[in-house]
N, C-alpha and C positions, 0 to 999 in steps of 0.2 A: 749127553750134555754138548752144545755146540761150543765150539771154541772158537773165538775170532782173534786174529793176529793182525793188529795195526801195524804195518811196516813203516818204516822211515823213508821218506820222499827222496829220490836218488837223481831227479831231474835238476839242472841249475836253477836257482832262484826260485824253488818251490818252498816255501814256508808253510803252506797251508796244512790244514789237516781236516780229515772228514769225522772227527769225533773229540769232545770235548771229556777232561776228566769226569765232568757231571754226567756225561753220556755213559762212559764206562761203568761208574757206579751204579747207573741205572740198569747197564746190562747184567751186571753181577748180581744185583740185588732178584733180577728173574732168572737166574742159575745159570747164565753163559759162563765159560771161562774166557778170560780176556788175557791176551799178551800183548804189550806194547813196546814197540822197539824204541831204545834211546834214539835220539836224533840230535846232531849239532846245527840243524838250521829250523827246527820245528818252533813256530812263533809261540807255541803254548809249551812251557818248559816241563820237563818229564816229572818234577817234583808234584805236580798236581797230580799226575797219573800214579805216580808210586804211592801217595797218600790214600788210594782208594784201595790198596792191597792188592792190585792186579799184579800179574806176574810182568816183570822188566827183562827184555833180553837186548843184547848188543845190536846196534844197528845194521840193518842189510844182512840180517842173518835168516830172513823169511825161507830162503830155499831150503833149509834144512829143518823149517818146523815139522810137527808131525803131520803125515800125510792127509789126516782127517780134518785139520785146520783150515778156516776159510780166511784168505789172506786179503787184508783190507787196507787199500791206499787210494790214491787220487789220480796221481798221473801216469806217464808211460813206465813199463819195467824197462831195465837196460837191454837194448836190442844185440843181445850175445847170441842168438839163435837156439840157445838151450830149451829143450822141450819142457812144456809147464804140466807140472802132475797135479796143482792144486787147484781148488776153486777160488776165483779171485774175483772180487768187488773192484774196479777200476773205471776210469775213462778210457775206453779202448780206440775208439776211431777207428772202427773197423768194419763198419756196415755200409759205408758210401763209396767203396771203390777204391779207398786210398791204398796205395802200395804198401804201405808200413802196415795198415791194418792187416792185408791180406797175410804178411809175415806172421803178424801175432797169431791170426787164428791158425795157422799151419803148425805154429808151437804148440797151442793148446791140442791140436788135433794128434801130434806126435807124442805128446805125455799124457794124454788121457784127461786133462784137466777141463775146467769149465769157466767161461767168461761171463760175470753178471756184469754187464755195462752199465755204468752209472746215467749214462746220457739215455736209457731205454729203461729204467725202473719207473714204471708208470702204472698209474691207477686204472679203474675199471673203465673210465671214460679215456683213457689213453694220455692224461695229463701227468708230465713229469712231476713225482713225488718231492724231488729236491735238486736244486741247482743253484749254481752260484752267480746266477743271471744278473740280479741287480749290481752288485760289485764288479762284475766283468763289464757292465755298462757303463758304471761310474768312471773306473779307470780307462776303459777304452776312449771314451770322451775326453778325458785327461790326456792322454797321449797324443789324440789327434790334436787337441788344442797347443800341445807343446810342439808339435810340427808346423802348425801354422804360426806360432810365435816366432820359431826359428827361420821360416821363410822371410817373415817380416824384417829380420836382421840380414838378410842374404845368404842363409846357409840352412843347414838341414840338421834335423832332431838329434841330440846327444843320446848317451845311455840314460835308461830310466832307472830307478831304483825302488826298494820299499817303503813305506812310511807307517810312522806310528799310529796315524789315525788320518781320517778324512780332512781335520781341520789343517793338518801340516800339510797335505796335497793342497787344498785350496790357497793356503797362503803363497807358497810357492808359485802357482799358477797366476795367482793376482799379480806378483810382482812381473812375471813373464810377459803379460798384457800390458802392464801398466803403460808402456810408452807408445801403444798402438794409437793410431787417428781415429779409427772406427773398429769395433768388434765385427769379427765374421758372422754370417749367418749360419745356421745349423738346420740341415734336413734329417730326422732319425726316421727311420723306416722299422716298423715292428714297435711303434711306440708304446702301444698297450700292455706289452709284456712286460717281464721284470726285467728284462736286458734293456729293452727301451727306456722304461721309466728310468733305471740308473742313468743312462746316458742323457736323458734330458733333464734330470735333475742336477746332474753337474754342470750343463751349459746354464741353465738357469740361475744358478748359485753364482756364476762369473757375470750374470747379466746378458748373456746372448740371445738373440731373437731366434727362437727355435721353431721350425714347422714339424708337424707330429703327423705321421702318417701310419696306417695300419692296412688291414685287410680290405677295406672299403676303397681306400685311395689307388690300391694297386690291383684290384680285382681285373682291371681290364687287360692287365698282361704287357701293356708297355707299347710303343716307348713311353719315356720316362724324362721329357727333357727338362722337368723340374731339378732333377738331381745335377744338371748341371749349371743351374741358375743360382746354386748355394755355394759358398766357399767351402763348407764343410758338409760331407756327406758320411752319416753313422749307420752302417747296415747291422741291423739286430735281429736279421731273419736266418735262420738255419737253413743252409743247402738241403733241398730234400726234392724227390721229383713234382716236376709241375711249377717249382719256384721260377718265376719271371726274372730275365736280365734286367738289372738297374742300370748298369756301366755298361755299354757294349766295347769292344775293342776299338771302334770307330772314336770313342770319347776321347783319346789320346790326340787327336788330331782336330777335334771340333772346336768350334768356338765356346768359351766356358769360363764362368767364375770360379769353378770348382778348383781347389788347389790340394784337398787333403780328404782321402778316403780313410776312414776308419771302418774296417772291416772287423767288427768285433765278433762276429758268428764266426769268421776266421776258419774258413775250409777250402782254400785254393784248389787243392788236388781234386775235390770232389767234380764229378761231372756236372752236378748241378749248382755249382758255385754261380752266384747272379753277379759277380764282378769278374769281368774278362780281361781287365788290363794287367793283372799279375799274376805268378804261378807259382809263389812260394811265400811262406810265412815270414816275419820279420821277428827280431828277438829284443832281449833287455839292452844289448850292447850296441845293437842297429837298430832302433824302432822303426826308423824310415825308411821304406825302398823308393827311391826316384824313378817314376816311369815315364815321364816327361818333362822336357826342360823348357820348352817355350809355345805356352807358359808352364810354369812349373808345375806337376802333379806328383804328391807323395802317396804313397800307401803305407799304412800301419796296420799290421795284423799279427798281434801277438796273440798265442792261444793259452798262456796260463796268467791272463791279466787280473784277476782277484787275488793273486799273491802280493799285488803293489799294496794292498792292505790286507795283510795276512791275518790279523786277529778278527777284526770284523767280518771278513767275509768267511772265516772258520766257524766263527761261533753261529752266524746265520744259515749256513748250510747244515752245520751238525744238528740243529736244533729240526730243520725239516727231515732231515734223514732219519733221525733216532726211531721214530714211530716204526719204520720199516725193518730196522736194524733188530727190533725187538720181535719180528716175526720171523726170525732167520730160522727158528727150529723146523719151520714147514717150508722146505723148498720147491713144493711139487705145486703150488697155487698159488694165487695173489701175486703180487709185486716180483717176487721171485721164480714162480712158475711161469709168468710171461715171460721174463728176461732168459729164461733157460730155453723156453720154446723157440725164441729168436735167434740165439746162438745155436741151437742144432740146427735150424734153417740154414744158416749162413755156413755152417761146417759141412751139412751134405752137398752143398754148391762149389766148394773148394775143388 
């Protein structure tokens, strides 16, 4: 009987979860044992999980879970260097050369555990089975617009927070841009994907003129002067081998309208990053990184954007992932077998 242990998130500003009470009930009905940790930040209250009859554990006790339990969370584990003995399902950010990812893999190697990286849970055609993409795009575009609005006031964007729903977010943004003489133009690259769709939907809901690009428009490999001709650029393309450079380092001193880059894919430490004007993520307390002064250019690159809308994004993601979770009894084939093979390959490269 497979035991799934749903851990509390330990990263600041992370209120999402990868499974709802309804999902826990479905797993239990299929014969799984489920333990859910208490959490003082999870957007979905513990009472809903308790009502399913699953086991409830104190938060952050997953290191003491039975060795055969599969630990399921979303974002990073505490970076304390301890060996990892369990099988873990999470976003590892470990396969693109990121230094922190290499440290994570070494911890798995030291402890004999396994990483099933959510980013690489794919079907037979290589398509991801679940992602927070739409709400990442939606929230990422919102933060980029906050950055632009702050620039119009002669400042830089202040802290961002969570919202009870998208209507509250839209209302705040409408107020922020209400005094602007004209609205900015936005270019979305990756517009046909879920991330790009969310980004474009947010912009269009606020009346922005949006240029939507996808593979056809970027196939020539660059350069892309059109990026510099828009006030806001929203990158929704994952960094991977062969990805073209959309914003070269030379953009810092080039003639441009561009004043805000929203790197929603948010992978600045990857060798394949398509945006070369910054080298670190931003966060909720300081969402904008000013990389040029004359004219101003801010980059926003927050890597847990969907948590700004934690209930909507959790429900969406959990619904997409549940069918795969229901196959966890077989870790040798399908989604889980492919993820394990990828993990093994990267472990061998260490």
